[in-house]
C-alpha positions as CSV (number, residue, x, y, z in Angstrom):
1,M,8.9,-11.4,0.5
2,S,11.5,-13.7,-1.4
3,T,15.0,-12.7,-0.3
4,T,16.8,-15.2,-3.2
5,L,15.3,-14.0,-6.3
6,F,17.3,-11.7,-8.5
7,P,15.9,-10.2,-11.6
8,S,18.1,-9.2,-14.6
9,P,19.3,-5.5,-15.3
10,E,16.6,-5.7,-18.6
11,V,14.2,-6.6,-15.8
12,L,15.1,-4.4,-13.8
13,D,14.5,-1.8,-15.9
14,A,11.2,-2.9,-17.2
15,L,10.0,-2.7,-13.4
16,N,11.2,0.5,-13.2
17,D,9.6,1.7,-16.3
18,A,6.1,0.2,-15.0
19,F,6.0,3.2,-12.8
20,T,5.9,6.1,-16.0
21,T,4.7,3.5,-18.7
22,P,2.4,0.7,-17.3
23,A,1.4,-2.1,-19.3
24,R,-1.8,-1.4,-19.8
25,N,-3.7,2.0,-18.8
26,L,-7.1,1.5,-17.6
27,T,-10.1,4.0,-18.6
28,K,-13.7,3.4,-18.5
29,S,-15.7,1.6,-20.6
30,R,-18.6,-0.6,-20.9
31,G,-18.8,-3.7,-18.4
32,K,-15.9,-1.9,-16.2
33,N,-15.8,0.1,-13.2
34,I,-12.8,1.9,-12.8
35,H,-11.6,3.5,-9.5
36,R,-9.1,6.0,-8.9
37,F,-7.2,5.5,-5.4
38,A,-5.8,9.3,-4.6
39,S,-2.2,7.9,-3.4
40,A,-0.7,10.3,-0.5
41,K,2.9,8.4,-1.1
42,M,3.1,8.6,-5.2
43,G,1.2,12.1,-5.0
44,R,-0.8,10.9,-8.0
45,R,-4.5,9.0,-8.5
46,V,-3.6,5.6,-9.1
47,S,-6.3,3.7,-11.1
48,V,-7.6,0.0,-10.7
49,E,-10.0,-2.2,-11.9
50,S,-12.1,-3.1,-8.7
51,S,-13.3,-2.1,-4.9
52,L,-10.9,-4.5,-3.3
53,E,-7.8,-3.1,-5.3
54,C,-8.7,0.2,-4.9
55,D,-8.8,-1.0,-0.7
56,A,-5.5,-2.6,-1.3
57,C,-4.5,0.7,-1.9
58,Y,-4.6,2.0,1.5
59,H,-2.1,-0.8,2.4
60,F,0.5,0.3,0.4
61,D,0.0,3.9,1.2
62,F,1.1,3.9,4.4
63,A,3.3,1.0,4.6
64,K,6.6,2.4,5.9
65,S,8.7,-0.2,4.1
66,I,6.9,0.7,0.8
67,R,8.8,3.4,-1.3
68,R,6.3,3.2,-4.3
69,F,3.8,1.1,-6.1
70,C,1.6,0.9,-8.8
71,S,-0.9,-1.0,-11.3
72,Q,-1.1,-3.0,-14.0
73,P,2.8,-2.9,-14.2
74,I,4.4,-5.2,-16.6
75,R,2.9,-8.1,-19.2
76,Y,4.4,-11.7,-19.4
77,S,3.6,-15.2,-20.3
78,Y,3.1,-18.3,-18.3
79,V,2.1,-21.8,-19.7
80,L,-0.7,-23.5,-18.4
81,D,-2.0,-27.2,-19.9
82,G,0.5,-26.7,-22.6
83,T,-0.7,-23.3,-23.8
84,R,0.7,-20.1,-23.6
85,H,-1.2,-17.1,-21.8
86,K,-0.7,-13.1,-21.3
87,Y,-1.2,-11.7,-17.8
88,V,-0.9,-8.7,-16.2
89,P,-0.6,-8.5,-12.3
90,D,-2.1,-6.1,-10.3
91,F,0.5,-4.2,-8.8
92,L,4.3,-3.9,-8.5
93,V,5.6,-2.8,-5.4
94,E,8.9,-1.6,-4.4
95,F,10.7,-1.6,-1.0
96,E,12.8,0.6,0.4
97,N,15.5,-2.0,0.8
98,G,15.3,-1.8,-2.9
99,E,13.0,-5.4,-3.7
100,F,10.3,-5.7,-6.4
101,V,7.2,-7.7,-5.7
102,L,4.4,-8.3,-7.7
103,Y,1.2,-8.9,-6.2
104,E,-2.6,-10.3,-7.2
105,V,-5.4,-9.1,-5.8
106,K,-8.4,-11.5,-5.0
107,N,-11.7,-11.7,-3.2
108,D,-11.9,-15.1,-0.8
109,I,-14.2,-16.5,-2.9
110,E,-12.0,-16.7,-6.1
111,V,-8.7,-18.0,-4.3
112,S,-10.6,-21.3,-3.0
113,S,-10.9,-22.7,-6.5
114,F,-9.1,-25.5,-7.7
115,Q,-8.4,-23.6,-11.3
116,F,-7.5,-20.7,-9.6
117,K,-5.1,-21.9,-7.7
118,K,-3.6,-24.1,-10.8
119,E,-3.3,-20.6,-12.9
120,F,-2.1,-18.9,-10.1
121,K,0.8,-21.3,-9.3
122,A,1.4,-21.0,-12.9
123,K,2.0,-17.2,-13.1
124,V,4.2,-17.6,-10.0
125,A,6.3,-20.1,-11.4
126,A,6.9,-17.7,-14.7
127,A,7.6,-14.6,-12.4
128,E,10.2,-16.3,-10.5
129,E,11.8,-17.4,-14.1
130,F,12.1,-13.4,-14.6
131,G,14.0,-13.3,-10.9
132,I,11.0,-11.3,-9.2
133,A,8.3,-13.0,-6.7
134,L,4.5,-12.5,-7.2
135,E,2.3,-12.8,-4.1
136,L,-1.1,-13.0,-3.4
137,I,-2.9,-10.5,-1.5
138,E,-6.9,-12.2,-0.3
139,E,-9.5,-10.3,0.3
140,H,-9.5,-10.9,4.4
141,Q,-6.1,-9.5,4.4
142,I,-6.9,-6.3,3.1
143,R,-10.4,-5.6,5.0
144,T,-9.5,-6.6,8.5
145,G,-11.5,-4.6,10.6
146,T,-9.8,-2.2,12.8
147,L,-6.5,-1.5,10.7
148,F,-8.7,-1.2,7.6
149,K,-10.8,1.5,9.2
150,N,-7.7,3.7,10.9
151,L,-5.9,3.4,7.1
152,K,-9.3,4.9,5.6
153,L,-9.3,7.4,8.4
154,I,-5.5,8.4,7.9
155,H,-6.0,8.2,4.4
156,R,-8.5,11.2,5.0
157,Y,-6.3,13.7,6.4
158,A,-3.2,12.7,4.4
159,S,-1.5,15.6,2.4
160,R,1.7,16.0,0.7
161,N,2.2,19.6,2.1
162,D,4.8,20.8,4.1
163,L,4.6,20.3,8.0
164,S,2.7,23.3,10.0
165,Q,3.9,24.8,12.9
166,I,1.4,22.8,15.3
167,Q,3.0,19.5,13.8
168,R,6.7,20.4,14.3
169,A,5.3,21.4,18.0
170,V,3.8,17.8,18.4
171,L,6.7,15.9,17.1
172,S,8.9,18.0,19.6
173,I,7.1,17.2,22.2
174,L,7.4,13.5,21.5
175,S,11.0,13.9,21.0
176,S,12.1,15.3,24.3
177,D,9.4,13.5,26.6
178,G,8.7,9.9,24.5
179,A,5.6,8.2,23.4
180,Q,2.7,9.6,25.1
181,R,-1.3,9.1,24.9
182,I,-3.1,11.5,22.3
183,E,-4.9,13.0,24.8
184,S,-2.1,14.1,26.6
185,L,-0.7,15.6,23.4
186,M,-4.3,17.7,23.4
187,S,-3.6,19.1,26.8
188,R,0.3,20.2,25.9
189,T,-0.8,21.6,23.0
190,G,-4.5,23.1,23.7
191,L,-6.0,21.6,21.1
192,S,-9.4,19.7,21.0
193,R,-9.6,16.3,19.6
194,Q,-11.3,17.4,16.8
195,R,-8.4,19.5,15.8
196,I,-5.7,17.2,16.8
197,M,-6.9,14.0,14.7
198,P,-6.6,15.6,11.4
199,I,-2.7,16.3,12.6
200,I,-1.6,12.9,14.0
201,C,-3.1,11.3,10.9
202,D,-1.3,13.5,8.6
203,L,1.6,12.7,10.7
204,L,1.1,8.8,10.3
205,S,0.7,8.8,6.9
206,K,4.3,10.7,6.4
207,C,5.6,7.6,8.5
208,L,6.6,10.1,11.0
209,L,4.5,8.9,13.9
210,E,3.8,5.3,14.8
211,A,1.0,3.8,16.6
212,D,-0.8,0.3,17.1
213,L,-2.9,0.7,14.0
214,D,-4.7,-2.7,14.9
215,I,-6.6,-1.2,18.0
216,P,-9.2,2.0,17.0
217,L,-7.4,5.6,17.0
218,T,-8.7,7.3,19.4
219,Q,-7.5,9.7,21.9
220,E,-6.4,7.0,24.1
221,T,-4.4,6.1,21.6
222,E,-0.1,6.1,22.3
223,I,2.1,8.1,19.9
224,G,5.6,7.6,19.2
225,L,7.9,9.1,16.8
226,A,8.5,6.4,14.0
227,Y,12.2,5.6,13.4
228,A,14.1,4.1,10.4
């Protein structure tokens, strides 16, 4: 993320408006395969144009540093070989520190082409003129084995419901005794693996717990409270 770009008040207004009034409203039509991601963070479905963009949403949804995100946010122009082109990035993300970043999502084959690199460089330069960064997210960054599987598992059990009594009990145990394995929490609460995993996943989705999600999420996983 950039720390040197400063959008003007007018650009900031446009970025904030994008979360309620995007540049493009995606609807199903011939030749398009629209995907709708049920976002726990946003409390609504986020429409995207590809399965890869849909998979990117798992990362946005459960990153503690991200406050909110939206698709097809704004339209701006860039110049390539003397010709002006219109462009709508795939995503806009607002981070907890107040920073906005635009993202384009592409598969690994597309990003290797000379033409794409040339176009993307022009798009980045145009975005920087408005004081905002445009960054690329590649397929291999999104669909990374274990992390991606864990995010999909967490998403399956994510909710926007208030904390249950047993969830509060789990948080209380971790608060008083520190991080421990899920199997220890099973023993302390009397819950089976089938019952406790959805509870843990929901707490992870709410960013109330933290764990190393680069290894498989099992009863051997150490869980701790997430701190700001």
